[in-house]
N, C-alpha and C positions, 0 to 999 in steps of 0.2 A: 504494500500500500504506500503510495506517495501522495503528497499534498502540494498544492500551490500555496503561495503566501496568503494567509488569512487577512483580508482587508476590512471586512465589515464586522459589526458586533455579532451578527448571526454566524458568520464563519468562524470567528474566534470561539464562540460558545460551542459550536459543533466540534471544533478541535479539542476543546477541553473534555467534552463528553466522550469523544473517541479515546482519549488518553485514559479516562476513568474506566470506560467499558473494557479496554484492553487489559488494564491492570486487574480488573475484577475477573476476567477470563483466566489470567495467569494464576490467580488465587485458587481457581478450581483445579489447577494442575500441580501447584507447589505451595509450601508454607510461606508465610509472610517473610521469614528470614531469607528465603531464596529469591525473592522478587528484587531484581536489580534494575537500576535506572538504565543501564546499557541495554539490557534485554527488552525492557519496556520501549525504549526508543526504537530499537530495531523492529519490533512488532508493529509499532504505530507507523513507522516509515518516516520518522523525523530524526534529525540530528539531536543528540542529547541537549545541546545548547538551546535548540528550539523547544524541546519539551519544557526546559527550565524557564521559558518565557511565560508558560501557563501555570506551572507549579514550581515553587521555589526549591523543592527537593523530593526525593522518593517518598520520604515520610509524610510530606504534605499531601501527596496523592493518596496514600493509604489512610491518612487521618480523615480525609474527605469521604473515602469509601466507608470507613467505620461510621461516620456521622449518618450517611444515607442508609446503611444497613441497620443501624439502631432505630431510625425512624420507621423504616419499613417493618421491622420486627414488632414494634409497638402496635402497629395497625393489625398485624396478623395475630399477635398473642391476645389482643383484645377479643377477637372473634373466637379464639380457642378457649378462652376463659368462660365465655358465654355458654359454651357447650359443656365444659369440663368441671364447673363449680356449681353446686346446688346451694342457692342462697338460704334454703330452709334448714340446712344442717347446723349443728352446734358450732360455735366459734372454732374449737380445736379442729374439727373435721373440715370446716371451710378453709382454715389456714393450711392444713395438710394438702387439700385438693388444689388450692392456689399454687402451693410450692411444687406439686407434681406437674401441673400444666406448664408452669414457667420453666421448670428444669428440663422437661422433655422437649419443649419448644426450642430452647436454646441449644440443647445437645444435638438436635437435628440440623442446626445451622452452623456447620463446622467453620465456614469462612468467617462468620461473625465472631465465633468464639476465639478463633486464632487472632483476629484483629483486637478483640478485647484483651486477650492475653499479652499482646505486644504494646498496648496503649502507653502505659506509664514508662516502661523501660526502653522503648524503641521509638514509637510514633511521635511522642511529644518532645523528642530530641531532634536537632538539626532542622528546626522550624522556627519561624519568627514569633514574637509575642502576639502579633496580630492574628496569625493563624491559630495559635493556641486559644486566644480569647474567643474567637468565633466558634471554635469547636466546643469549648467549655460552656459557652452560652447556650448552644444547641443541646449539649448533653444535660445541662441543668434543666432545661425545659422538658427534655425526655424523661428525666428522673421524676419530675413533678407529674408527668402523665402516668408513669408507672405507679407512683404513689397514689394517684387518684384511683387507678384500677384496684390497687390493694385495699384502699379504704372502702371502695365500692362493694367488695366481697367480704372483707374482714374489717368493718368499721371499728372493731374493738382495739385495733392497733393505735388509733388516735393519732397524736402528733408524731409518733415514732415512725410513721410510714415512710417518709423520705430517707431516714437513716437506714431502715431495713432495705430499701431498694438500692441505695448506694452500696451497702455491704454485700448485697446479692450480686451486683456487677463485679465488685472486687473479688468476691468468692469465685465467680465464674472464670475470671481470668487466671486466678491462681490454680484452680482445679484443672483447667484446660492444660496448663503446663505440667502439672503433677500427674495427670492421667495419661501422659505420653512419655513414659520413661525411656531412658537410653538403653541400648542393647545390653550394656553391662548390668544395669538395674534389673532388666528382665531375666538375665542369667542368674542374678543373685536370688530372685524369687524362686527360680527353679532349683537352685542349689540348696536353699533352706526354706522349706514349706512354711515355717513359722513366720517368715517375712511377708507372705502373701496378703496378710491383712493390710499391708501398706500399699498394695496395688489396687487403686480405686478405679471404678468406672464413672464416667462423668455424670450421666443422668441421675443414678441413684445417690451419688455423693452430693450433688448439687441439691437434689430434692431434700435430702436429710438436713443439709446445712441451712437451706432457706426455711424449712419447716421449723427448725429450732429458733431461727431469727424471729419469725413471726410469732411463735409461741412466747418467746421472751418479751417481745414488744407488747403483746396482749397482757402479759403478767405485769409489766411495768406500768402500763396505762391504767390497769384496774386497781 
């Protein structure tokens, strides 16, 4: 793919969208850590210097993808919660059901989880303050949307809802990394069966952690 010089605002926006779509396609093939600016430029059909006219760094591209993926997920999980949580259940069971739906929803979205896992340690580096501010503002709005969803199904969490949702996202990123052990760690689990308790699966581990967060918030609020 090759491009002529973008002259209009519409052409520049099309170029930005192509860069983002190409990076997203790469994430279907490889983890965040393997997405390079050189390969992205090659696939887009632009010199790396031209890609940098639209995004200041590889991390800026990926951070924008994370922002969009989070917003899309919030729309999708809202519909999934409608089906998966019975509002007539007791608070504990509603909290557990909410945790189950959210955990399973996130675990199915491996690209989103990989981006969340890389956010603080990778994606928020090598970017300007302006890029981080825009991302954080959008993320804050997303957290409030998620908190509204939680309060809608488990109003007993009260004012703790935003904190629960923030911790849930941090937990998702940490568990994503932990649930993908290195070959040496996998070999250690095989060598000593007692260690296998440390080998976690993402969906059940996230469900358990989020359920505990919700239950703790309900207890604090009451």
